[in-house]
Residue frames as qw, qx, qy, qz and C-alpha x, y, z in Angstrom:
[[0.129, 0.512, -0.849, -0.037, 102.75, 105.25, 122.11],
 [0.463, -0.003, 0.825, -0.323, 100.51, 102.66, 123.76],
 [0.711, 0.515, 0.229, -0.421, 98.09, 102.80, 120.82],
 [0.441, 0.670, -0.550, -0.234, 100.97, 102.33, 118.39],
 [0.116, -0.328, 0.929, -0.127, 102.16, 99.23, 120.24],
 [0.597, 0.250, 0.651, -0.396, 98.61, 97.82, 120.24],
 [0.640, 0.648, -0.083, -0.404, 98.26, 98.57, 116.52],
 [0.281, 0.586, -0.750, -0.122, 101.56, 96.89, 115.69],
 [0.329, -0.140, 0.897, -0.260, 100.60, 93.90, 117.82],
 [0.686, 0.417, 0.412, -0.432, 97.31, 93.52, 115.98],
 [0.567, 0.680, -0.347, -0.310, 99.04, 93.69, 112.63],
 [0.058, 0.481, -0.875, 0.021, 101.56, 91.06, 113.67],
 [0.527, 0.031, 0.770, -0.358, 98.72, 88.73, 114.65],
 [0.723, 0.485, -0.112, -0.480, 97.50, 88.58, 111.08],
 [0.854, -0.088, 0.491, 0.152, 98.28, 85.18, 109.71],
 [0.140, -0.431, 0.608, 0.651, 100.70, 84.79, 106.86],
 [0.695, 0.444, -0.053, -0.564, 99.21, 84.39, 103.42],
 [0.482, -0.145, 0.837, 0.213, 99.24, 81.10, 101.59],
 [0.637, 0.592, 0.006, -0.493, 98.53, 80.54, 97.93],
 [0.851, 0.146, 0.438, 0.250, 99.28, 78.24, 95.05],
 [0.424, 0.899, -0.027, 0.109, 100.48, 81.30, 93.08],
 [0.793, -0.065, -0.044, 0.604, 104.24, 81.29, 92.61],
 [0.098, -0.981, -0.023, 0.167, 105.74, 84.57, 93.79],
 [0.544, 0.730, -0.311, 0.274, 108.94, 86.09, 92.35],
 [0.756, -0.038, -0.436, 0.487, 112.21, 85.23, 94.13],
 [0.176, 0.315, -0.264, 0.895, 112.50, 88.80, 95.47],
 [0.595, -0.515, -0.143, -0.600, 109.29, 88.23, 97.48],
 [0.749, -0.098, -0.619, 0.217, 111.14, 85.73, 99.71],
 [0.329, -0.016, -0.498, 0.802, 111.93, 88.38, 102.33],
 [0.280, -0.543, -0.331, -0.719, 108.39, 89.71, 102.56],
 [0.222, -0.258, 0.539, -0.770, 106.76, 90.74, 105.82],
 [0.055, -0.294, -0.949, 0.103, 104.13, 88.74, 107.66],
 [0.253, 0.468, 0.323, -0.782, 101.87, 91.82, 107.57],
 [0.122, 0.225, 0.804, 0.536, 99.20, 91.24, 104.96],
 [0.212, 0.551, 0.508, -0.627, 96.13, 93.18, 103.91],
 [0.358, 0.618, 0.576, 0.398, 93.98, 94.89, 101.35],
 [0.184, -0.054, -0.001, 0.982, 94.55, 98.53, 100.41],
 [0.120, 0.715, 0.650, -0.230, 91.39, 100.52, 101.14],
 [0.266, 0.949, 0.145, 0.091, 92.68, 103.91, 99.98],
 [0.659, -0.043, 0.008, 0.751, 95.80, 105.96, 99.28],
 [0.004, -0.985, -0.134, 0.106, 96.28, 109.66, 100.02],
 [0.754, 0.298, 0.009, 0.585, 99.38, 110.51, 97.97],
 [0.061, 0.820, -0.039, 0.568, 99.35, 114.17, 98.92],
 [0.498, -0.720, 0.303, -0.376, 99.64, 113.39, 102.65],
 [0.359, 0.409, -0.834, 0.096, 101.63, 110.15, 102.20],
 [0.543, -0.142, 0.634, -0.532, 99.00, 107.96, 103.87],
 [0.444, 0.049, -0.810, -0.381, 97.73, 104.48, 103.08],
 [0.683, -0.195, 0.362, -0.604, 94.70, 102.75, 104.56],
 [0.419, 0.195, -0.878, -0.123, 95.19, 98.99, 104.89],
 [0.395, -0.323, -0.854, 0.103, 92.51, 96.77, 106.41],
 [0.302, -0.827, -0.407, -0.242, 90.72, 99.90, 107.64],
 [0.575, -0.684, -0.057, 0.445, 93.78, 101.32, 109.45],
 [0.356, 0.921, -0.091, 0.126, 95.72, 104.42, 108.39],
 [0.786, -0.317, 0.130, 0.515, 99.49, 104.34, 108.11],
 [0.087, 0.882, -0.278, -0.371, 102.06, 106.93, 107.07],
 [0.901, 0.364, 0.080, 0.221, 104.16, 105.96, 104.06],
 [0.583, -0.516, 0.215, 0.589, 107.93, 106.44, 104.28],
 [0.238, 0.808, -0.229, -0.489, 109.48, 108.94, 101.87],
 [0.226, 0.517, -0.772, -0.292, 111.63, 106.18, 100.38],
 [0.805, 0.009, 0.482, -0.346, 109.10, 103.34, 100.52],
 [0.021, -0.289, 0.870, 0.400, 110.19, 100.29, 98.51],
 [0.756, 0.274, 0.236, -0.545, 107.47, 98.82, 96.28],
 [0.132, -0.235, 0.908, 0.320, 107.68, 95.46, 94.53],
 [0.760, 0.258, 0.044, -0.595, 105.22, 94.04, 92.00],
 [0.896, 0.043, 0.442, 0.009, 105.03, 90.66, 90.35],
 [0.762, 0.525, 0.179, 0.334, 106.83, 91.99, 87.27],
 [0.260, 0.784, -0.208, 0.524, 108.83, 94.97, 88.59],
 [0.691, -0.209, -0.504, 0.473, 111.31, 94.48, 91.42],
 [0.262, -0.300, -0.240, 0.885, 111.76, 98.22, 92.12],
 [0.035, 0.663, 0.588, 0.461, 108.40, 99.89, 91.43],
 [0.012, 0.196, -0.235, 0.952, 106.87, 103.09, 92.86],
 [0.236, 0.283, 0.678, -0.636, 103.79, 103.94, 94.93],
 [0.494, 0.325, -0.204, -0.780, 101.96, 104.68, 91.69],
 [0.399, 0.108, -0.877, -0.243, 101.88, 100.88, 91.23],
 [0.083, -0.245, -0.868, 0.424, 99.70, 100.53, 94.35],
 [0.335, -0.243, -0.245, -0.877, 95.95, 101.19, 94.25],
 [0.579, -0.134, 0.441, -0.672, 92.79, 100.59, 96.23],
 [0.923, 0.116, 0.006, -0.368, 91.59, 96.99, 96.33],
 [0.597, 0.492, -0.624, 0.106, 95.07, 95.47, 95.96],
 [0.898, -0.433, -0.056, 0.053, 96.25, 92.67, 98.20],
 [0.333, 0.760, -0.441, 0.343, 99.68, 93.35, 99.68],
 [0.761, -0.335, -0.319, 0.454, 102.38, 92.26, 102.07],
 [0.113, 0.870, -0.086, 0.472, 103.87, 95.25, 103.90],
 [0.651, -0.138, -0.440, 0.603, 106.58, 96.14, 106.40],
 [0.237, -0.940, -0.113, -0.219, 106.41, 98.78, 109.09],
 [0.706, 0.039, -0.279, 0.650, 109.59, 100.40, 110.35],
 [0.303, -0.841, -0.194, 0.404, 110.66, 103.19, 112.63],
 [0.534, 0.511, 0.158, 0.655, 111.86, 106.15, 110.64],
 [0.192, 0.406, -0.158, 0.879, 112.43, 109.83, 111.32],
 [0.309, -0.386, 0.277, -0.824, 111.39, 111.24, 114.69],
 [0.178, -0.044, 0.921, -0.343, 110.57, 107.79, 116.09],
 [0.676, 0.263, 0.090, -0.682, 107.52, 107.50, 113.85],
 [0.511, 0.019, 0.850, 0.129, 106.43, 104.18, 112.44],
 [0.493, 0.542, -0.183, -0.655, 105.69, 104.11, 108.70],
 [0.915, 0.283, 0.286, 0.004, 105.12, 101.62, 105.92],
 [0.207, -0.716, 0.520, 0.418, 108.62, 101.11, 104.55],
 [0.015, 0.243, -0.863, -0.443, 108.09, 98.31, 102.03],
 [0.722, 0.277, 0.284, -0.566, 105.17, 96.92, 100.00],
 [0.137, -0.120, 0.911, 0.370, 104.89, 93.72, 97.96],
 [0.617, 0.207, -0.056, -0.757, 101.86, 93.78, 95.60],
 [0.432, -0.018, 0.900, -0.053, 100.13, 90.41, 95.38],
 [0.112, -0.115, -0.752, -0.639, 98.23, 88.92, 92.44],
 [0.536, -0.183, -0.054, -0.822, 94.44, 89.41, 92.37],
 [0.851, -0.129, -0.417, -0.291, 93.82, 85.69, 92.80],
 [0.316, 0.290, -0.743, 0.513, 96.18, 85.37, 95.80],
 [0.636, -0.543, -0.515, -0.190, 94.37, 83.78, 98.73],
 [0.034, -0.539, 0.478, -0.693, 94.81, 85.77, 101.92],
 [0.616, -0.355, -0.698, 0.089, 94.44, 83.81, 105.14],
 [0.178, -0.556, 0.254, -0.771, 93.15, 86.01, 107.92],
 [0.044, 0.022, -0.885, 0.463, 92.55, 84.80, 111.49]]
C-alpha cells in the first residue's frame, strides 16, 4: 500500500501539459497525469506509462482527437496521453480513463 501511495504521489507531481494544439471539448475534464505509453499487454490488461506498469480497468474509457468513445485498440506504444487512475474492484488502483494526445503535443515534465 505504501508503494502505491508513493507511486500515485509521483504521478500527481507530473506537471500538466501545455500546447498550442486545440483539444476537443470533451478533453476539458482530463486528468493531470500525463505520459508516454511504453507498451501495452492486452492479454493481462496492463499498460506501461513513463516506465511504470499499471493495470487497466475492464471498462476503461478511451478518447481520441476524433473519437469521443474509443477503445484500447486506439492506444499504442509511443503515444502521448493524459490518464486517470481510480480505485476499482478489490481496492486496486487501475487506469480508468485515457485521452490520446496528438503527436506534436508538447508535454511539460518537471
